[in-house]
SETI-58533 format. One record per atom (N, C-alpha, C): residue number from 1; y, x, z; atom name; residue in one letter. Coordinates in pm, whole numbers. Layout:
<sites>
<nr->NUM py->Y px->X pz->Z atom->CA rest->a>
...
</sites>
This chain:
<sites>
<nr->1 py->-13979 px->1449 pz->-1299 atom->N rest->m>
<nr->1 py->-14035 px->1448 pz->-1167 atom->CA rest->m>
<nr->1 py->-14175 px->1509 pz->-1178 atom->C rest->m>
<nr->2 py->-14216 px->1576 pz->-1071 atom->N rest->f>
<nr->2 py->-14344 px->1646 pz->-1072 atom->CA rest->f>
<nr->2 py->-14419 px->1623 pz->-940 atom->C rest->f>
<nr->3 py->-14550 px->1613 pz->-951 atom->N rest->i>
<nr->3 py->-14638 px->1616 pz->-836 atom->CA rest->i>
<nr->3 py->-14713 px->1748 pz->-843 atom->C rest->i>
<nr->4 py->-14709 px->1824 pz->-736 atom->N rest->v>
<nr->4 py->-14778 px->1952 pz->-731 atom->CA rest->v>
<nr->4 py->-14888 px->1942 pz->-626 atom->C rest->v>
<nr->5 py->-15009 px->1973 pz->-667 atom->N rest->t>
<nr->5 py->-15122 px->1975 pz->-574 atom->CA rest->t>
<nr->5 py->-15160 px->2120 pz->-549 atom->C rest->t>
<nr->6 py->-15148 px->2163 pz->-423 atom->N rest->l>
<nr->6 py->-15191 px->2297 pz->-383 atom->CA rest->l>
<nr->6 py->-15334 px->2287 pz->-331 atom->C rest->l>
<nr->7 py->-15416 px->2383 pz->-370 atom->N rest->t>
<nr->7 py->-15551 px->2392 pz->-319 atom->CA rest->t>
<nr->7 py->-15568 px->2531 pz->-260 atom->C rest->t>
<nr->8 py->-15604 px->2536 pz->-132 atom->N rest->y>
<nr->8 py->-15622 px->2665 pz->-66 atom->CA rest->y>
<nr->8 py->-15741 px->2739 pz->-125 atom->C rest->y>
<nr->9 py->-15724 px->2870 pz->-140 atom->N rest->t>
<nr->9 py->-15830 px->2955 pz->-191 atom->CA rest->t>
<nr->9 py->-15871 px->3061 pz->-90 atom->C rest->t>
<nr->10 py->-15825 px->3043 pz->33 atom->N rest->a>
<nr->10 py->-15852 px->3139 pz->140 atom->CA rest->a>
<nr->10 py->-15885 px->3061 pz->267 atom->C rest->a>
<nr->11 py->-15947 px->3127 pz->365 atom->N rest->p>
<nr->11 py->-15977 px->3061 pz->492 atom->CA rest->p>
<nr->11 py->-15848 px->3017 pz->564 atom->C rest->p>
<nr->12 py->-15861 px->2913 pz->645 atom->N rest->l>
<nr->12 py->-15743 px->2860 pz->716 atom->CA rest->l>
<nr->12 py->-15676 px->2963 pz->805 atom->C rest->l>
<nr->13 py->-15749 px->3061 pz->854 atom->N rest->e>
<nr->13 py->-15687 px->3165 pz->936 atom->CA rest->e>
<nr->13 py->-15579 px->3240 pz->855 atom->C rest->e>
<nr->14 py->-15608 px->3267 pz->729 atom->N rest->r>
<nr->14 py->-15510 px->3335 pz->643 atom->CA rest->r>
<nr->14 py->-15396 px->3240 pz->607 atom->C rest->r>
<nr->15 py->-15428 px->3113 pz->585 atom->N rest->i>
<nr->15 py->-15324 px->3013 pz->556 atom->CA rest->i>
<nr->15 py->-15229 px->3004 pz->675 atom->C rest->i>
<nr->16 py->-15285 px->2991 pz->795 atom->N rest->d>
<nr->16 py->-15202 px->2976 pz->916 atom->CA rest->d>
<nr->16 py->-15113 px->3098 pz->939 atom->C rest->d>
<nr->17 py->-15162 px->3216 pz->905 atom->N rest->a>
<nr->17 py->-15082 px->3338 pz->923 atom->CA rest->a>
<nr->17 py->-14959 px->3338 pz->831 atom->C rest->a>
<nr->18 py->-14971 px->3274 pz->716 atom->N rest->c>
<nr->18 py->-14863 px->3270 pz->617 atom->CA rest->c>
<nr->18 py->-14778 px->3143 pz->628 atom->C rest->c>
<nr->19 py->-14819 px->3051 pz->712 atom->N rest->l>
<nr->19 py->-14754 px->2921 pz->720 atom->CA rest->l>
<nr->19 py->-14605 px->2927 pz->756 atom->C rest->l>
<nr->20 py->-14561 px->3011 pz->850 atom->N rest->p>
<nr->20 py->-14416 px->3015 pz->878 atom->CA rest->p>
<nr->20 py->-14333 px->3053 pz->755 atom->C rest->p>
<nr->21 py->-14380 px->3149 pz->676 atom->N rest->a>
<nr->21 py->-14307 px->3188 pz->555 atom->CA rest->a>
<nr->21 py->-14311 px->3077 pz->451 atom->C rest->a>
<nr->22 py->-14425 px->3009 pz->438 atom->N rest->h>
<nr->22 py->-14436 px->2898 pz->344 atom->CA rest->h>
<nr->22 py->-14342 px->2784 pz->385 atom->C rest->h>
<nr->23 py->-14336 px->2754 pz->514 atom->N rest->r>
<nr->23 py->-14247 px->2647 pz->561 atom->CA rest->r>
<nr->23 py->-14100 px->2682 pz->538 atom->C rest->r>
<nr->24 py->-14065 px->2808 pz->554 atom->N rest->a>
<nr->24 py->-13927 px->2851 pz->525 atom->CA rest->a>
<nr->24 py->-13896 px->2832 pz->376 atom->C rest->a>
<nr->25 py->-13994 px->2864 pz->291 atom->N rest->w>
<nr->25 py->-13979 px->2843 pz->147 atom->CA rest->w>
<nr->25 py->-13961 px->2694 pz->118 atom->C rest->w>
<nr->26 py->-14042 px->2608 pz->182 atom->N rest->l>
<nr->26 py->-14028 px->2463 pz->164 atom->CA rest->l>
<nr->26 py->-13889 px->2415 pz->207 atom->C rest->l>
<nr->27 py->-13842 px->2462 pz->321 atom->N rest->q>
<nr->27 py->-13710 px->2421 pz->371 atom->CA rest->q>
<nr->27 py->-13599 px->2463 pz->274 atom->C rest->q>
<nr->28 py->-13609 px->2585 pz->222 atom->N rest->e>
<nr->28 py->-13508 px->2635 pz->128 atom->CA rest->e>
<nr->28 py->-13501 px->2545 pz->4 atom->C rest->e>
<nr->29 py->-13617 px->2513 pz->-53 atom->N rest->h>
<nr->29 py->-13618 px->2436 pz->-178 atom->CA rest->h>
<nr->29 py->-13593 px->2287 pz->-154 atom->C rest->h>
<nr->30 py->-13619 px->2238 pz->-34 atom->N rest->t>
<nr->30 py->-13581 px->2101 pz->0 atom->CA rest->t>
<nr->30 py->-13429 px->2093 pz->12 atom->C rest->t>
<nr->31 py->-13370 px->2191 pz->76 atom->N rest->a>
<nr->31 py->-13224 px->2195 pz->91 atom->CA rest->a>
<nr->31 py->-13154 px->2204 pz->-44 atom->C rest->a>
<nr->32 py->-13216 px->2274 pz->-140 atom->N rest->r>
<nr->32 py->-13158 px->2287 pz->-274 atom->CA rest->r>
<nr->32 py->-13179 px->2163 pz->-360 atom->C rest->r>
<nr->33 py->-13265 px->2072 pz->-315 atom->N rest->g>
<nr->33 py->-13291 px->1950 pz->-389 atom->CA rest->g>
<nr->33 py->-13407 px->1958 pz->-486 atom->C rest->g>
<nr->34 py->-13474 px->2072 pz->-492 atom->N rest->l>
<nr->34 py->-13589 px->2085 pz->-582 atom->CA rest->l>
<nr->34 py->-13709 px->2007 pz->-528 atom->C rest->l>
<nr->35 py->-13733 px->2019 pz->-398 atom->N rest->l>
<nr->35 py->-13844 px->1947 pz->-337 atom->CA rest->l>
<nr->35 py->-13792 px->1824 pz->-266 atom->C rest->l>
<nr->36 py->-13857 px->1711 pz->-291 atom->N rest->l>
<nr->36 py->-13820 px->1586 pz->-228 atom->CA rest->l>
<nr->36 py->-13910 px->1554 pz->-110 atom->C rest->l>
<nr->37 py->-14034 px->1603 pz->-118 atom->N rest->m>
<nr->37 py->-14134 px->1569 pz->-17 atom->CA rest->m>
<nr->37 py->-14242 px->1677 pz->-20 atom->C rest->m>
<nr->38 py->-14299 px->1707 pz->98 atom->N rest->a>
<nr->38 py->-14407 px->1805 pz->106 atom->CA rest->a>
<nr->38 py->-14493 px->1773 pz->226 atom->C rest->a>
<nr->39 py->-14622 px->1799 pz->214 atom->N rest->g>
<nr->39 py->-14711 px->1778 pz->327 atom->CA rest->g>
<nr->39 py->-14851 px->1826 pz->298 atom->C rest->g>
<nr->40 py->-14930 px->1837 pz->403 atom->N rest->r>
<nr->40 py->-15067 px->1885 pz->387 atom->CA rest->r>
<nr->40 py->-15159 px->1771 pz->348 atom->C rest->r>
<nr->41 py->-15267 px->1805 pz->284 atom->N rest->k>
<nr->41 py->-15369 px->1707 pz->248 atom->CA rest->k>
<nr->41 py->-15465 px->1691 pz->366 atom->C rest->k>
<nr->42 py->-15529 px->1576 pz->370 atom->N rest->e>
<nr->42 py->-15637 px->1551 pz->466 atom->CA rest->e>
<nr->42 py->-15762 px->1517 pz->387 atom->C rest->e>
<nr->43 py->-15868 px->1590 pz->401 atom->N rest->p>
<nr->43 py->-15885 px->1703 pz->492 atom->CA rest->p>
<nr->43 py->-15794 px->1819 pz->452 atom->C rest->p>
<nr->44 py->-15772 px->1909 pz->543 atom->N rest->r>
<nr->44 py->-15675 px->2017 pz->525 atom->CA rest->r>
<nr->44 py->-15730 px->2126 pz->433 atom->C rest->r>
<nr->45 py->-15724 px->2097 pz->303 atom->N rest->d>
<nr->45 py->-15768 px->2195 pz->204 atom->CA rest->d>
<nr->45 py->-15657 px->2229 pz->105 atom->C rest->d>
<nr->46 py->-15534 px->2189 pz->139 atom->N rest->g>
<nr->46 py->-15420 px->2217 pz->52 atom->CA rest->g>
<nr->46 py->-15303 px->2128 pz->89 atom->C rest->g>
<nr->47 py->-15214 px->2108 pz->-7 atom->N rest->g>
<nr->47 py->-15095 px->2028 pz->17 atom->CA rest->g>
<nr->47 py->-15047 px->1959 pz->-109 atom->C rest->g>
<nr->48 py->-14947 px->1873 pz->-90 atom->N rest->i>
<nr->48 py->-14886 px->1799 pz->-200 atom->CA rest->i>
<nr->48 py->-14735 px->1819 pz->-192 atom->C rest->i>
<nr->49 py->-14673 px->1844 pz->-307 atom->N rest->l>
<nr->49 py->-14528 px->1852 pz->-318 atom->CA rest->l>
<nr->49 py->-14482 px->1750 pz->-420 atom->C rest->l>
<nr->50 py->-14370 px->1685 pz->-393 atom->N rest->v>
<nr->50 py->-14302 px->1602 pz->-491 atom->CA rest->v>
<nr->50 py->-14173 px->1675 pz->-525 atom->C rest->v>
<nr->51 py->-14157 px->1709 pz->-652 atom->N rest->a>
<nr->51 py->-14045 px->1792 pz->-695 atom->CA rest->a>
<nr->51 py->-13961 px->1722 pz->-799 atom->C rest->a>
<nr->52 py->-13832 px->1752 pz->-795 atom->N rest->h>
<nr->52 py->-13738 px->1701 pz->-894 atom->CA rest->h>
<nr->52 py->-13670 px->1823 pz->-955 atom->C rest->h>
<nr->53 py->-13728 px->1873 pz->-1062 atom->N rest->a>
<nr->53 py->-13678 px->1995 pz->-1127 atom->CA rest->a>
<nr->53 py->-13620 px->1960 pz->-1264 atom->C rest->a>
<nr->54 py->-13526 px->2040 pz->-1310 atom->N rest->a>
<nr->54 py->-13467 px->2019 pz->-1442 atom->CA rest->a>
<nr->54 py->-13572 px->2028 pz->-1552 atom->C rest->a>
<nr->55 py->-13669 px->2116 pz->-1531 atom->N rest->d>
<nr->55 py->-13776 px->2133 pz->-1629 atom->CA rest->d>
<nr->55 py->-13892 px->2205 pz->-1565 atom->C rest->d>
<nr->56 py->-14002 px->2213 pz->-1636 atom->N rest->r>
<nr->56 py->-14124 px->2274 pz->-1583 atom->CA rest->r>
<nr->56 py->-14104 px->2422 pz->-1554 atom->C rest->r>
<nr->57 py->-14028 px->2491 pz->-1638 atom->N rest->a>
<nr->57 py->-14006 px->2635 pz->-1618 atom->CA rest->a>
<nr->57 py->-13935 px->2662 pz->-1485 atom->C rest->a>
<nr->58 py->-13840 px->2577 pz->-1450 atom->N rest->t>
<nr->58 py->-13768 px->2592 pz->-1322 atom->CA rest->t>
<nr->58 py->-13864 px->2575 pz->-1205 atom->C rest->t>
<nr->59 py->-13948 px->2473 pz->-1215 atom->N rest->l>
<nr->59 py->-14046 px->2450 pz->-1109 atom->CA rest->l>
<nr->59 py->-14145 px->2566 pz->-1100 atom->C rest->l>
<nr->60 py->-14197 px->2609 pz->-1213 atom->N rest->d>
<nr->60 py->-14293 px->2719 pz->-1213 atom->CA rest->d>
<nr->60 py->-14235 px->2845 pz->-1150 atom->C rest->d>
<nr->61 py->-14109 px->2874 pz->-1178 atom->N rest->a>
<nr->61 py->-14044 px->2992 pz->-1120 atom->CA rest->a>
<nr->61 py->-14038 px->2979 pz->-968 atom->C rest->a>
<nr->62 py->-14005 px->2862 pz->-919 atom->N rest->a>
<nr->62 py->-13999 px->2842 pz->-773 atom->CA rest->a>
<nr->62 py->-14139 px->2854 pz->-712 atom->C rest->a>
<nr->63 py->-14239 px->2797 pz->-777 atom->N rest->l>
<nr->63 py->-14375 px->2804 pz->-723 atom->CA rest->l>
<nr->63 py->-14426 px->2947 pz->-716 atom->C rest->l>
<nr->64 py->-14387 px->3030 pz->-811 atom->N rest->r>
<nr->64 py->-14428 px->3172 pz->-808 atom->CA rest->r>
<nr->64 py->-14373 px->3243 pz->-684 atom->C rest->r>
<nr->65 py->-14260 px->3193 pz->-631 atom->N rest->d>
<nr->65 py->-14199 px->3255 pz->-513 atom->CA rest->d>
<nr->65 py->-14256 px->3204 pz->-381 atom->C rest->d>
<nr->66 py->-14340 px->3100 pz->-386 atom->N rest->d>
<nr->66 py->-14402 px->3048 pz->-264 atom->CA rest->d>
<nr->66 py->-14486 px->3159 pz->-202 atom->C rest->d>
<nr->67 py->-14469 px->3186 pz->-73 atom->N rest->p>
<nr->67 py->-14551 px->3289 pz->-8 atom->CA rest->p>
<nr->67 py->-14701 px->3267 pz->-24 atom->C rest->p>
<nr->68 py->-14747 px->3143 pz->-31 atom->N rest->f>
<nr->68 py->-14888 px->3117 pz->-55 atom->CA rest->f>
<nr->68 py->-14929 px->3172 pz->-191 atom->C rest->f>
<nr->69 py->-14846 px->3153 pz->-293 atom->N rest->a>
<nr->69 py->-14876 px->3205 pz->-428 atom->CA rest->a>
<nr->69 py->-14871 px->3356 pz->-428 atom->C rest->a>
<nr->70 py->-14770 px->3413 pz->-367 atom->N rest->q>
<nr->70 py->-14756 px->3560 pz->-367 atom->CA rest->q>
<nr->70 py->-14871 px->3628 pz->-296 atom->C rest->q>
<nr->71 py->-14929 px->3562 pz->-196 atom->N rest->a>
<nr->71 py->-15042 px->3620 pz->-122 atom->CA rest->a>
<nr->71 py->-15177 px->3581 pz->-182 atom->C rest->a>
<nr->72 py->-15175 px->3502 pz->-290 atom->N rest->g>
<nr->72 py->-15300 px->3459 pz->-353 atom->CA rest->g>
<nr->72 py->-15381 px->3363 pz->-267 atom->C rest->g>
<nr->73 py->-15312 px->3278 pz->-190 atom->N rest->l>
<nr->73 py->-15380 px->3188 pz->-96 atom->CA rest->l>
<nr->73 py->-15402 px->3047 pz->-150 atom->C rest->l>
<nr->74 py->-15340 px->3014 pz->-265 atom->N rest->a>
<nr->74 py->-15350 px->2878 pz->-317 atom->CA rest->a>
<nr->74 py->-15338 px->2878 pz->-468 atom->C rest->a>
<nr->75 py->-15395 px->2774 pz->-528 atom->N rest->t>
<nr->75 py->-15372 px->2746 pz->-670 atom->CA rest->t>
<nr->75 py->-15287 px->2620 pz->-677 atom->C rest->t>
<nr->76 py->-15220 px->2602 pz->-789 atom->N rest->y>
<nr->76 py->-15125 px->2493 pz->-806 atom->CA rest->y>
<nr->76 py->-15157 px->2414 pz->-932 atom->C rest->y>
<nr->77 py->-15169 px->2283 pz->-919 atom->N rest->a>
<nr->77 py->-15184 px->2194 pz->-1034 atom->CA rest->a>
<nr->77 py->-15059 px->2108 pz->-1040 atom->C rest->a>
<nr->78 py->-14993 px->2110 pz->-1155 atom->N rest->v>
<nr->78 py->-14866 px->2039 pz->-1170 atom->CA rest->v>
<nr->78 py->-14885 px->1923 pz->-1268 atom->C rest->v>
<nr->79 py->-14839 px->1806 pz->-1225 atom->N rest->t>
<nr->79 py->-14840 px->1687 pz->-1309 atom->CA rest->t>
<nr->79 py->-14698 px->1637 pz->-1322 atom->C rest->t>
<nr->80 py->-14650 px->1629 pz->-1446 atom->N rest->e>
<nr->80 py->-14517 px->1571 pz->-1469 atom->CA rest->e>
<nr->80 py->-14532 px->1422 pz->-1491 atom->C rest->e>
<nr->81 py->-14438 px->1345 pz->-1437 atom->N rest->f>
<nr->81 py->-14440 px->1201 pz->-1461 atom->CA rest->f>
<nr->81 py->-14298 px->1148 pz->-1465 atom->C rest->f>
<nr->82 py->-14283 px->1030 pz->-1525 atom->N rest->v>
<nr->82 py->-14155 px->962 pz->-1535 atom->CA rest->v>
<nr->82 py->-14162 px->837 pz->-1448 atom->C rest->v>
<nr->83 py->-14090 px->837 pz->-1335 atom->N rest->p>
<nr->83 py->-14095 px->721 pz->-1246 atom->CA rest->p>
<nr->83 py->-14017 px->603 pz->-1304 atom->C rest->p>
<nr->84 py->-14089 px->502 pz->-1350 atom->N rest->t>
<nr->84 py->-14024 px->385 pz->-1408 atom->CA rest->t>
<nr->84 py->-14012 px->270 pz->-1309 atom->C rest->t>
<nr->85 py->-14085 px->280 pz->-1199 atom->N rest->m>
<nr->85 py->-14076 px->179 pz->-1093 atom->CA rest->m>
<nr->85 py->-14077 px->252 pz->-959 atom->C rest->m>
<nr->86 py->-13982 px->219 pz->-874 atom->N rest->t>
<nr->86 py->-13974 px->281 pz->-742 atom->CA rest->t>
<nr->86 py->-13932 px->177 pz->-639 atom->C rest->t>
<nr->87 py->-13956 px->209 pz->-514 atom->N rest->a>
<nr->87 py->-13897 px->131 pz->-405 atom->CA rest->a>
<nr->87 py->-13745 px->150 pz->-413 atom->C rest->a>
<nr->88 py->-13672 px->54 pz->-365 atom->N rest->e>
<nr->88 py->-13526 px->61 pz->-373 atom->CA rest->e>
<nr->88 py->-13471 px->190 pz->-311 atom->C rest->e>
<nr->89 py->-13532 px->237 pz->-204 atom->N rest->a>
<nr->89 py->-13486 px->359 pz->-138 atom->CA rest->a>
<nr->89 py->-13498 px->482 pz->-228 atom->C rest->a>
<nr->90 py->-13580 px->473 pz->-331 atom->N rest->l>
<nr->90 py->-13600 px->586 pz->-423 atom->CA rest->l>
<nr->90 py->-13540 px->561 pz->-561 atom->C rest->l>
<nr->91 py->-13456 px->461 pz->-573 atom->N rest->s>
<nr->91 py->-13404 px->422 pz->-704 atom->CA rest->s>
<nr->91 py->-13324 px->531 pz->-774 atom->C rest->s>
<nr->92 py->-13270 px->627 pz->-701 atom->N rest->a>
<nr->92 py->-13194 px->734 pz->-763 atom->CA rest->a>
<nr->92 py->-13281 px->819 pz->-857 atom->C rest->a>
<nr->93 py->-13412 px->819 pz->-837 atom->N rest->w>
<nr->93 py->-13501 px->901 pz->-919 atom->CA rest->w>
<nr->93 py->-13573 px->819 pz->-1026 atom->C rest->w>
<nr->94 py->-13541 px->693 pz->-1038 atom->N rest->r>
<nr->94 py->-13604 px->607 pz->-1138 atom->CA rest->r>
<nr->94 py->-13550 px->641 pz->-1276 atom->C rest->r>
<nr->95 py->-13639 px->649 pz->-1375 atom->N rest->a>
<nr->95 py->-13597 px->674 pz->-1513 atom->CA rest->a>
<nr->95 py->-13521 px->553 pz->-1566 atom->C rest->a>
<nr->96 py->-13420 px->578 pz->-1642 atom->N rest->q>
<nr->96 py->-13338 px->470 pz->-1699 atom->CA rest->q>
<nr->96 py->-13388 px->429 pz->-1834 atom->C rest->q>
</sites>
């Protein structure tokens, strides 16, 4: 499991112009099961993704395809973790 922190590196006007393409990318990877959760940070200086990837290389490849990455609008910090305790609704992702 991975937590990805996006930090915007461009003005919000440029972020907003690319937002429809970024949201389409989010929808695609959510439908594929790679992304479990996504949302913007408050204050609005980036976003957070919760990902379930087979490995870091798979996640990195997907992140390179994010329109924000391709346009140089954000940087990405990835933290891998092993969920050993979850709410019952998230038990499918708990490490055994």
